[in-house]
C-alpha positions as CSV (number, residue, x, y, z in Angstrom):
1,X,181.9,-89.8,-48.8
2,X,183.8,-91.8,-51.4
3,X,185.2,-88.6,-53.2
4,X,186.4,-87.4,-49.8
5,X,188.4,-90.6,-49.0
6,X,189.6,-90.4,-52.4
7,X,190.9,-86.6,-51.7
8,X,192.5,-87.8,-48.5
9,X,194.4,-90.7,-50.0
10,X,195.7,-88.4,-52.8
11,X,196.7,-85.9,-50.1
12,X,198.6,-88.6,-48.0
13,X,200.1,-89.6,-51.2
14,X,202.4,-86.5,-50.9
15,X,204.4,-88.1,-48.3
16,X,205.8,-90.5,-51.0
17,X,207.8,-87.3,-52.0
18,X,209.5,-87.0,-48.9
19,X,210.1,-90.9,-48.6
20,X,211.6,-90.6,-52.2
21,X,214.0,-88.0,-51.0
22,X,215.0,-90.1,-47.7
23,X,215.4,-93.3,-49.5
24,X,217.3,-91.8,-52.5
25,X,220.8,-92.6,-51.2
26,X,219.7,-96.1,-50.2
27,X,218.0,-96.8,-53.7
28,X,221.2,-95.0,-55.4
29,X,218.8,-92.6,-57.0
30,X,221.3,-89.4,-56.9
31,X,218.4,-87.4,-55.8
32,X,220.5,-84.6,-53.6
33,X,218.7,-81.6,-51.9
34,X,219.3,-79.3,-54.8
35,X,217.9,-81.7,-57.3
36,X,214.8,-82.4,-55.0
37,X,214.3,-78.6,-55.0
38,X,214.3,-78.9,-58.8
39,X,211.8,-81.6,-58.7
40,X,209.4,-79.8,-56.3
41,X,209.6,-76.5,-58.5
42,X,208.7,-78.6,-61.7
43,X,205.8,-80.3,-59.9
44,X,204.5,-76.9,-58.9
45,X,205.1,-75.5,-62.3
46,X,203.2,-78.4,-63.5
47,X,200.2,-77.9,-61.3
48,X,200.2,-74.3,-62.3
49,X,199.9,-75.1,-66.0
50,X,197.3,-77.5,-65.2
51,X,195.4,-75.1,-63.3
52,X,195.7,-72.5,-65.9
53,X,194.3,-75.1,-68.3
54,X,191.5,-75.7,-66.2
55,X,190.5,-72.3,-65.2
56,X,191.4,-70.3,-68.3
57,X,190.9,-72.7,-71.3
58,X,188.4,-74.8,-69.9
59,X,190.1,-78.4,-69.7
60,X,187.4,-80.4,-67.9
61,X,188.8,-84.0,-66.8
62,X,186.6,-86.1,-64.8
63,X,189.4,-86.3,-62.3
64,X,188.8,-82.7,-61.5
65,X,185.1,-83.5,-60.4
66,X,186.4,-86.1,-58.1
67,X,189.6,-84.5,-56.6
68,X,188.1,-80.8,-56.4
69,X,185.6,-79.4,-54.2
70,X,182.5,-77.3,-55.5
71,X,184.1,-74.0,-54.1
72,X,187.2,-74.9,-56.2
73,X,185.7,-74.8,-59.6
74,X,186.3,-71.0,-60.3
75,X,189.4,-70.9,-58.1
76,X,192.9,-72.4,-57.6
77,X,192.3,-76.0,-56.6
78,X,193.9,-77.3,-53.3
79,X,196.3,-79.7,-55.3
80,X,197.9,-76.8,-56.9
81,X,198.2,-74.8,-53.6
82,X,199.6,-77.9,-51.9
83,X,202.5,-78.5,-54.4
84,X,203.4,-74.9,-54.4
85,X,203.6,-74.6,-50.7
86,X,205.6,-77.7,-50.7
87,X,207.9,-76.4,-53.1
88,X,208.2,-73.1,-51.4
89,X,209.4,-74.8,-48.1
90,X,211.9,-77.2,-50.1
91,X,213.3,-73.9,-51.7
92,X,213.2,-72.0,-48.7
93,X,214.5,-74.4,-46.0
94,X,216.9,-77.1,-45.4
95,X,215.8,-80.7,-45.2
96,X,215.2,-80.9,-41.6
97,X,212.7,-77.9,-41.6
98,X,211.2,-78.7,-45.0
99,X,210.4,-82.6,-44.8
100,X,208.6,-82.7,-41.5
101,X,206.6,-79.3,-42.9
102,X,205.7,-81.2,-46.0
103,X,204.5,-84.1,-43.9
104,X,202.3,-82.0,-41.7
105,X,200.5,-81.3,-44.9
106,X,200.5,-84.7,-46.3
107,X,199.6,-86.7,-43.3
108,X,198.5,-84.4,-40.5
109,X,196.1,-82.3,-42.7
110,X,193.9,-85.6,-43.7
111,X,194.0,-87.1,-40.3
112,X,192.9,-84.0,-38.7
113,X,190.0,-83.7,-41.6
114,X,188.9,-87.4,-40.7
115,X,188.1,-86.3,-37.0
116,X,186.4,-83.0,-38.5
117,X,183.0,-82.6,-39.3
118,X,183.8,-80.8,-42.7
119,X,182.1,-77.8,-41.9
120,X,183.6,-74.4,-42.6
121,X,184.3,-72.7,-39.1
122,X,186.5,-69.7,-38.5
123,X,188.2,-72.0,-35.7
124,X,188.1,-75.7,-35.9
125,X,186.8,-77.5,-32.7
126,X,189.4,-78.6,-30.0
127,X,189.4,-82.2,-31.0
128,X,190.6,-81.3,-34.4
129,X,193.2,-78.8,-33.2
130,X,194.4,-81.4,-30.7
131,X,194.7,-84.2,-33.4
132,X,196.5,-81.9,-35.8
133,X,198.9,-80.6,-33.1
134,X,199.5,-84.1,-32.0
135,X,200.3,-85.7,-35.3
136,X,202.3,-82.9,-36.4
137,X,204.5,-83.1,-33.1
138,X,204.9,-86.6,-33.9
139,X,205.9,-86.3,-37.4
140,X,208.6,-83.5,-36.4
141,X,210.3,-85.2,-33.8
142,X,212.4,-87.5,-35.8
143,X,213.7,-84.0,-37.6
144,X,213.7,-81.6,-35.1
145,X,214.6,-80.9,-31.3
146,X,211.5,-81.4,-29.3
147,X,211.0,-77.7,-28.4
148,X,211.3,-76.8,-32.2
149,X,209.0,-79.6,-33.3
150,X,206.2,-78.5,-30.8
151,X,206.4,-74.8,-32.2
152,X,206.6,-76.3,-35.9
153,X,203.5,-78.4,-34.9
154,X,201.9,-75.3,-33.4
155,X,202.3,-73.4,-36.7
156,X,200.7,-76.1,-38.6
157,X,197.8,-76.4,-35.9
158,X,197.3,-72.8,-36.5
159,X,197.4,-72.8,-40.4
160,X,195.0,-75.9,-40.2
161,X,192.8,-74.7,-37.5
162,X,192.0,-71.1,-38.1
163,X,190.3,-70.2,-41.4
164,X,191.8,-67.2,-43.1
165,X,189.6,-65.1,-45.5
166,X,190.9,-62.0,-47.7
167,X,187.9,-60.3,-48.7
168,X,185.6,-63.2,-50.0
169,X,188.4,-65.5,-50.9
170,X,189.2,-68.5,-48.2
171,X,193.1,-69.2,-47.8
172,X,193.2,-72.9,-48.2
173,X,195.3,-74.7,-45.4
174,X,197.1,-76.7,-48.0
175,X,198.9,-73.4,-48.8
176,X,199.6,-72.3,-45.2
177,X,200.3,-75.5,-43.2
178,X,204.0,-76.1,-44.6
179,X,204.7,-72.5,-44.6
180,X,203.7,-71.8,-41.1
181,X,205.3,-74.8,-39.8
182,X,208.6,-74.1,-41.8
183,X,208.6,-70.6,-40.6
184,X,208.3,-71.2,-37.2
185,X,210.6,-73.8,-37.0
186,X,213.4,-71.6,-38.9
187,X,212.7,-68.8,-36.5
188,X,213.3,-70.8,-33.3
189,X,216.3,-72.7,-34.7
190,X,217.8,-69.3,-35.9
191,X,217.1,-67.1,-33.1
192,X,215.8,-69.3,-30.2
193,X,217.6,-70.7,-27.2
194,X,218.0,-74.3,-29.1
């Protein structure tokens, strides 16, 4: 239980990246969107290097024992997928799409996880789906028109609530939440009547 709380807090700390970008002008940091993209790509690349060292070389830090789950011992860890998906939406989309997609992962996922029983199910219970949808909608509304926010939240909810499995590998929602949310928001903004 203590390790699960630590994982959720680390998860939520990703919202600090969004806050860093949003406060950059006020703080005089000069963190433009292109520079933020570079930062996110560097963070994702760093996570990939750490995962290579962990999985191929055998780097075994105690931190990995606390922040990774048992099924991640021989597979890419959730933190790497988290940074990869965040970098992907930052590179692919403008801030009004990418930032809420990042926050849906950083805040929505741990909040929905807190109401979940942590069992692996093909489709999560309605209480978990509703929580993720509500939190994701609230996150998206300051960035997007209401209809787009609802569609983006639906994407995040589907990613969080439906477990995908390719062969025997379970696709972690840390990879899919921002991507589904960002792609659906983009499609509605680009092709919808908004």
